[in-house]
N, C-alpha and C positions, 0 to 999 in steps of 0.2 A: 561309442568309439567306432570309427569306420573300419570295415573288415580289412581294407588294404593296409591299415596301420598295424594289424595283428601280426606278430612274428615277422615284421618287415625288417630288412637289414638296416634301414635308416632309424627306426625306433629302437632297435636292439643296440645300435651303436651309441645311443644316448648313455647307456650304462658305462661304456668305455670312457666317454667324455666325463661323466660324473666322477668316476674313480681316479682318472688320471690328473685332474686339476689338483686335488690335495696330495695325491701320491707323488706326483712329480715335484710339487713344491717342497714336499718333505725331503725327497731323495736329493734334490738339487741344493737345498739350503741348510739342511740340519747340521752337516759337518761345519760349514762356513759359519753358521749362527753360533754354535756351541764353542767352536775353537777360536774363530777370528773375533767374534763379537763378545762372547762371554769368557774367553780365556781358558776353556777346558782343554787339557792336553790331548793331542791326537792319540796317544797311547791309551788313555781312558776311553776315548770314543771307540777305538778298535776293540777294547775289552768288553764294552757294553754290547757291541754287535756280536761278539763271540758268544757271550752268555745267552743272548737272545736266540742265536741259531741252535743252541742246545735245546731250548724250549721249543723252537720251531720244528725241530726234528721229530718231536713227539706230537704236537698239536696239529700240524699240517695234514699228515696222512689220516689222523683220526677224524678231523672235520670232513674230509672227503668221504671216508667210510660211512660216517653217520649221515651225510647228505644222501649217499646212494641208498641207504636203508630207510630214509624218511618217506612216509606215505600220508599225504593229507589231500583234502579236496581241492586245495590250491596248488598242488604239485609238490615236487621234492625240493626244488631250489629256491623258489620265490619266498617261502616263509623265512628261510635263513637270511636272505638278503634284506627283506623288509625289517625283520626284527633287529638286525645289526646296525641299521642306519643311525639311530641316535647315539649308540656306543662309539661308533667310528667318529662322528662329529665331535663329541666331547673330548676324546683322547687326542684327536688331531689338534684341536685348539690348545689343549694343555701342554703339548710338546713344545709349543712356541710361546708359552706363557708361564715360565718358571717364576717363583717368588723372587723379588728383587734382591733379597739379602743372601741368597744362596751363592756359594763359591766352593771351589775345590771338590772334596769328596761329597759334600752335601749336594752340590750341583750334579755330580756324577750319579748319586743315588736317585735324584729326581729324573734325570735323563734315562737311566736304566729302567726304572719302574714304568715311565710313560712309554718308552720304546716297546716294552713287552706288551703293554695293554693296547697300544695303537696297532702294532703289528699283528696281534691276535685278531682284532676286529678286521684288519685288512685281509688277513688270511681267509676268514669266513666269507668275506665279500668276493675275493678273487676266485676262490675255489668254486663257489656256487655260480657266479656269473660265467666263469670260464667253462664250467661243465655244461652250461646251456648251449654254447656255440655249436658243438658237433651234433647236438640233439635237434636244434631248431633248423640248422642248415645242412642239407644232405647233398652229397655229390661234389666233385671237385670244382666245377664251374660256379656253382652256387656259393660254395665256401670261398672261392677266390674273390668273387664279387663282394660278398659280405665282409671279407677280411679287408679288402681295399677301402670300402666305405667306413668300416670300423677304424681303420688306421687314419683315414682322413679326419674323422672326429677326434681321434687321439692326438693328432698333430695340432688341431685347434686348441685342445686342452694343454698340450705341451707349450704352445705359444703363450697362452695365458699364464701358465704356471711359471715359465722361465723368463719371458720377456716383460710381462706386465707386473709380475711380483715385485721386482726391485723398485718400480715406481710406487707401488702401493706401500711397500715397506717404508719407503722414505716419507710418504704422505701421511699414513695413519699408523705405522708401526707393525711389527710382526704379528702381535696378538690379534688386532682388529682385522688384519688381512686374512688370517685363518678363519675368523668368524664369517667373513664374507664368502670365502671358498667353501666352508662347511654348509652354508645355506644353499649355495649353488649346487653342491653335490646332492643334497637331499631332494631338491626339486627335479633335477635331471634323472636321478636314479629311480624315484617314484614313478616318473613318466615312463621310463623304460620298463619297469616291472608291470605297470598297467597294460602294456602292449603285449607282454609275453603270455602265451597260452601253452602250458605243458600238456602233453598227451598222456592218457592213462597207460598206453602200452609201453611208454618209456620206463615205467616202474613195475612192469609186469614181471612175474616170476619171483621165486624166493631168492633174496640176495645171498651171496656167499658169506660164510662166516669170516670173522676178522682174519684168522690165520690163513685160510684158503684164499681170501681176497688179496692179501699181501703176497702170498706165494706165487699166485698167477701173475701179479704185477712185476715182481722181482725177477721172474723167469723170462720176461720179454726183452730180449737183447736189443731189438730195434728201438724200443722205448728208451733204454738206457743210453745207447749210443747217441740218439737224437738229443736227449736232454742234457747229457754231459757236454756235448758240443755246444748246445745253446747256452749252457751256463757260462761258458767262457765268453761267448759273444754278448750275453746279457750283462756281464761284468763291465764290458766296454760302454754299454748304454749308461749305466750308473756312474761309471768313472768319468765319462765325458761331461755329463750334466753337473756332477758335483765338483769337477775340477775347473770348469769354465770361469766361475767368479774369481778363483785364484789366478788362473791363466790371464784373465783380463787385467788384474791388478799388477802382477809381478812380471809377466812376459810382455804383454802388449802395452802395459803402463798407461791404461786409460782410466778415467774416473768411473765411479760406480754407476753414474747416470747413463753411461754409454754401454753398460753390460747388456741392457735390453736390446740394443741394436745388434750386438754380436749374437745373442741367442736367437733373435728373430731371423737372422741370416740363415741359420741352420733349419729352423722349423718351418719357416715360410716356404723354403725351397722343397721341403719334404712333401707338402700338400699335393702339388702336381706330380711329383716323382713317384708317389705310391701307385698312381694310375699307369705310369710307365712300366712299373714292375708287374702290375696286373696284366698288361699287354704281353710282357715277357713270359709270364706264366702260361698264357694261352698258346704261346708258340713252342714251349718245351714242357717236359714233365716237371711236376712240382719239386721233386727231389733235386734235379739238376738246377732249377731256379734257386732253391734254398742254398745249395753249395756255392753257386755263383755269387749270391748275395753276401756270403761270408768272405769270399775272396775280394769282392769289390769294396766291402766295408773296410777291410784291412788296408787296401791301397788308398782309400779316400782319407784315412787319418794322417797320411804322410805330410800333406801340405801344412798341417798345424804346426809342424816343427819350424817352418820358415816364417811364421807370423811375427811381426815386430811392431805393428800399430793397428789402429782400428780397421783401415781399409784391407790390409793383408789378412787380418783375422776374419773379416767378413767373407773374403774370397775363399779362404780355407774352410770356413763354416759351410758355405754353399757346396763345396766339394764333398764334405763329410755327409751332407744331407742326402746325397744320392745313395751312398752305402747304407745309411741308416734306414732309408725308405724301403730298400730291399729286405732288410732283416725284419722290419715291422710287418711286412705282408706275407712272406713266404712260410714261416714256421707253422702257421695255423693249418695250412694244407697238409703238411706231412703229419702233424700231430693228430688231425682228424682221421687220417687214414689208419694210423696205428690203433686208435680206439675202435674204428670200424672192424678191423681184423680181430681184435679181442672179442667184440660182440658176436662175430660169426663163430668164434671158437667156444665161448662160454654160454652163448644164448642170452646174455645179460648186457644191458647198457650200463657201463661202470665209469661214466665220465667223471664222477666225483672223485674217486680214489686216484684215477690217472691224473686228473688236473691237480689234485693236492700233492701227490708225490712229485709230479713235474714241477709244481710251484716251489716245493722245498728245494729241489735240485737247483733250479734257476735262481731262487732267492738266496742260495748259498753264495751266489756271486757277490752279495754284500760283504761277506767275509773276505773274499779274494780282493775286492776293492779296498776294504779297510786295511788289509795286510799290505797291499801295494802302497797305499798312502803312508803307512807306518814305516815300511822298509825304505822307500825312496826318501822319506823325510829324514830317517837316520843317516842315510848315505850323504845327503846334502846339508844336513844340520837344521832342517826346519822342524820346529816343535809346535809353535802356535803363532797367532798374530802378534803376541807380545814378544816372542822369541823366534823370528823367521829364519835366523841363521845367515851365513855369509852369501849363499847362492840360492835364494828363493826362486829366481827365474829358471834356473836349471831344474829345480825340484819339480816345477809344474810343467815345464817343457817335456820332460821325460814321462810324467804321469799322463799327459794328454796325447802324446804321440807314440813314444817308444813302447810303453806298456800295452796300449791297445793293439798295436801291430803284432806284438808277440802273442797276445791272447787270441786274436783272430786267426793267426797262423795255426795255433794249436786247435782251435775250433774247426778250421777247414780240414786239417789232417785227420782229426777224430771222425769227421763225417764219412770217411771212407773205411772205418774200422769194421763195419758190418754193412752188407748190401741192403739198401733200403729201396726195395722194389715192391710195387703194389699192383694188384689187379684193378682195372678201372671200376669206379663206383657206379652203382645203378645198373650193372649189366645183368640181365636175366639169362640163365642158362638156356641155350637153344634158341635164343632170339636174334641170332645173327650179329651179336656185338653192338647192339644199340642200347642207348640209355633209356631210362623211363620216359624222358621227354622227347624221344625220337631222334636225338642228335647222334651222329656217328662218332664213336670213340676210336680215334685212329692212333692213340698212343697210350702207354701205361704210366702210372705213377708208382 
């Protein structure tokens, strides 16, 4: 393998592409599939998510802690990722392959069991892949560039998962589509892991014990403010993707075959816009760029209220793409700096537990999303595809526009709860404020 491919942002981003194709397919279509196609009540879908989150509260931080304590000749993170690949593939396929005779509580039991197994595998992957990012890429500019490239790959995955999936579902069915995506995931993830080289010094030192590790993490106010804010914004990501199929059917009143066009309008526009946000980050500090992205994301959701056909939906989708692009790029910069500060304080690189706890906080957005579905459904009388109620168009107009604006307003206000100011990365004391690569650092993060 060529040296230029080792720890390259382009090869590392293959991991994001690998995981986002199945993950986004799951988050976009599982509610629609189980509620609209199989007739499972939204209340039972929300209950399954709630039960999972209780399990997730336990396993997510533990996987991060165990990852930080792992020491092998292949590194700390890579063995976890490679070992989990077949488990993730199997559970992803089974989520969309329930036995034909299941209905009611039998279907609920299948969904709950597979949800727990699938999300456990996903947790291991996301924790360990996410922990590699601040280790492999050091410094604000390198992280900004890597994040932009990573999000470009992510958007390509989102495009496949959301725009291509409806066409594949119609052509070969849900089950065979997941088989194809599982194979694509394995190929891309293995290529990513082949290119990653972990350094021995990353695992140097005696790791903190479990109680001490959690105590240090829980005391970090910047970490909590950042992640609580992000959890509300992350809810919007999941809410938008899972609501769009309903929005297309009940609000825009377009056939399922045109849902791909609507989804493509959002994600195609994001690809060039992530590099616009990369340019913005270079012009201002990362914290300000992150806050601006939350504000812009909220404003960009407003045009969705006025959609009434395919064309107006596409225009609104492009508008939302600009806000989404900012939120995809900017959090990695702030999160990396928080982990760097912790390493300076403790003398240990603890990306695993930080990524895991962060993942649990942001993944709790799934509960907020499920509750939003449930509450708005009760208000407007929507129960399932078999019982949509008298005003399904209002149900999903509020879910795709009003709820996201409220959540992003909360996220924006929370971002000011504690000052998130950082010293520039790579500055050596007494070296005249220059980074390791000789570039002048003229602002602080």
